[in-house]
N, C-alpha and C positions, 0 to 999 in steps of 0.2 A: 810315036815320039812324045805326043802330048802326055800320054799315060806315064810314060817313062819319067818325063820331066817332073810330073806332079809327084810321083812316088819318090824321086830323088830329092825334091824339095821337102817332102814330108820327112824323109830319112834324115836330111840335114837338120831339120828343125827338132826332131826327136834327139838326134846325137848332141845338138847344142844345149838343149834342155837338160839332158842327162849330165852333160859336162858342167852345167851351172849348178845342178844339184851336187854333184861330187865336189865341185869347188867350194860350195857353201859349207858341205859337211867337213871338208878338210880344213876350212878356216874357222869353224865353230869354236867358241871359246871353251877352254878346258877348265873344269872346276879347280879351284886353288889347292884343294886338298889332294889332287892328283898330279899337279904340275911338278916339274923338275925345278927346284929353286936354286937359282945361280946368284952371283954377286954382281950388282950394278956398278956403273962408274962412280957412283956416290959412296960406294962402300956398303951400301945397304942391300938386303936381299932383293932380287929381280925375279917377279913371279911371271913374267912373259905375257902379260895382258889377260890372265885368267880371271874367271868370275868368282867373286868371293861373297857368299851368301850371308846376309846380316839380318837377324831377327830384331825387329823394332816395334814398339808399341804405337807410336805416333799419338800419344795421348798423355805424355808425361813431361810437363815443363820442368826445367828448361832443356832437357835432353833431347826430346824429339816431338814434333807436332806438325800439323798441316795447316798452312796459312789459309784463312777463310776467304781471303780476297783473291789470292793468286792460285791456290790449290798446290802450292809449292811445299815439299817436304822440307822441314828446316829443323835446327837445333844443334846442341852440342855434339851429339852422336854423329850427325851428318858432316858437320864441319871437320871433326877429327878424322873420321874414316875416309872422307874424300881427299883430304890432305895426305893421308897414308897411302891411298891408291896412287896418288901422283908421285910420291917418294919412292914407291916400291913397285910400280908398274902392274897393279891389278884394277879390276873393274868391280866397284861395289855393286851388289845387286841386294836392295833392301826389300825385305819380305814383311808386310805388316802382320803383326802377331800379337794376340792378347797376352798380357802379363801372366795371367793365370795359365800355367803349363809351359811357359816359355823356357824355362831352365830345363825341365824334363825333356822337351822336344829338342833342345840343343844337345843334351845328353844322349839322346837316341839317334843323333846324327842328321836331323831334319835340316839343321842349319850349321854353317861352319863357325859362326860366332854370334853372340847376342850381346846386346848393349843394355839401354834402359837403366843406368845407373845402378847396376847390381852390386850389393854389398857382399864382400868375400867373407864366407863363413866356413867353418869346418865341416858343418853338415852339408852344405852345397858343394864342398870341394871333394866330397866322397863320390858324387856322380858326374862332376864336370871338372875341367882343368881351368884355372884362372890365369889371366895375364897378370903382370906386375900392377900393383895398385897405381891408379892415375890420379887419384885425389884423395886426401885424408877427409874421413867422414866423421861428423858428430851428429847425434840425434838430439833433437831440442823439443821443447814444449811450445806449441803455437796456440794462441788464444785470439779472440775477437779483441780489436783495439780498445774497446771500452771496458774490457774486463779488468777489474782491480782486485778480485778475489783470488786469482791464481798467478802467482809469481815464480813458482818452482815446482819441480816434481813432487815435493814434500806435501804440497797443498792438494795435489791429486791423491796422494796416498792417505792423507788424513781426513778427506771429506768425500761426500757422496757425489762425485762429479762424474759425467759421462765423457768418455774420451773416444774420439772417432779416428780410425786408421784404415789403410787399405789392406785387403786380405793378401795373404801370401807374402808379406814383407816383413823385414826384420823390425820394423816399426811396430807392427802387430804383435810380433813375438815378444818384443821388449814390453809393450804396454801390458800383455797378459801377465808375464812374469812378475813385473813390478807392482801392478795394480790389481791383478785378478781379472778373470774373464767376465765377471758380472758388470765390471765398470767400462768394458771395451765394447764399442759398436763398430763393426766392421763393414766396409763398403767395397765393391768391386772396382771402383774407380777413385783415384787419388783426388780428383777434383770434387767428387761427391762428399768425400770426407771433410775437405776444407769448407765447402759450402755449408755443411751441417753446422760447423763452428760459427760461420758468419751469420747464419739464420737463427742460431740459438738452439737448434735441435741437439747440439752437442756442446759441452763446455770447453773442450780443448782437443788438440791432437798431437800425437807424437810423430814427428816428421824428420827426414834427413835435412840437415841444415842447408845443404846445397839447393835442394828442391824449395825449401822454404824461402830462402833468399830470392830465387828465381820467381817464385809465386808472389812475393811481396813487391816486386818491381812496379807493377801497375796497380797494386792493391794496398798501398801504404795506409789508406784510410779505413781498411777492413780488419787486417790481422796484424799481429806482432809476435815476435819470439820472445820467451821469457826464461829466466833461469840460465844456469850453466850448461855445459855439454854433459850429456847422459852417458854417452859411449864414445869410444875412440876406435874407429874402424876404417877400412879403405874400400873404395869401389874399384871394380875390375871388370874386364870382358870375360865372358864364359865361352868354352870351347868343348867339344866332345873329348873325352878322356884320351890322352895319347896323340892329339892333333899336332902335326908338325908346324902349324901356323901360329902356336902360341909364341915361339921364339921370334917369328916374323914380326908380330904386333909388338912384343917386347922391345925389339931393336927400333921399330918405328916410334914407340913412345919415348925411348931414351934420346932418339934424335930430336923429338919435338921439345923435349925438355931442354936439350942442349942449345938448340937454335931459338929458343924463346917462344915458339908457336903455340906450345901448350899453355903457357901463361897468358898469352894473348887471347886464346880462345875462352880460357877459364874467366878471365876478366870481362869478356863480352857477355857471358851467360850466368855466371855465379856471383852476381851482386845485385843490390837492389835497383840498379839502373836498368835491368832487363825489364822491358815494359809490356811484353806479351802476356795477355791473360787467357784464361780458359774460354772466354767469350770469343776470343780471336781465333780459337781452333775450330776448324771445320771438321765436323764428324758425320753429318748427314745433309750434304750440300750438293747441288747438280754440278757445281764447278769443280768438285773434288773427284779424281779418278776412282772408278767403281771399286777397285781393289783396296782402297782406303777407307771406304764407307763401312759402318757397322753392318752386321748381317740383317738386322731388322730395319735398315734404313729404306724407306719408301719414298721416292721422288714423285710428286704429283705432276702430271703433264700439263 
């Protein structure tokens, strides 16, 4: 009897464990690009709690960054997408991804959506689908605050100045087209390009106005925007071609415009009042989750 009871207990434990596994598997979140999209009580798409993977750099103010003190991921991308998740019943899953290769990885289906302040261009539109534009974009010239020689793009064209930009951006493409490759110094990171201007290693930078305003929030004594708008473009979210989620996000954006939430978030991040600096972003810090640290980050014990 003792043996029988022991075996019975083991059998019950095994059965319970298998039941728990089965339950876990049955309740596992479904990827949002596979879920059946219905209509919620608010009239917007209802995604039934699915997981929505979002490629994010976590190094591009004011769109996304990691707070050095708290280790919390923050920025415009997070505020907007978290709000959409509440509106349309999905769970954002943010995947830290380097900017270089992000759009191609999205095109390849590694992510369901990519943020990071992506400019909508015809070339990019050939490999990904874009959402409706969520903000009008102008490229501008940024210089150190004490610079009086550069007041417009014409000064950059007519003189032997060095212009810093980030690789793989429309800022880089514009600078090369307008000024020639010999005048352009490309950096892997947006912050490095701006720091080159501040330190004097470069004379100016071509940047998106939204990012420039965000950067200037706590750096008013270091940099300034000069001249007029160089381009008129829009920023949008990128998706794999043919994604059914494009319409979902477009409906979410339209609702955020209608209820004023998008204006509220834009005012928070795209103004000189935004006070976070790149010194506030944690890139290699023990308080930052491992997945957010750079590959070459070594934390000393």
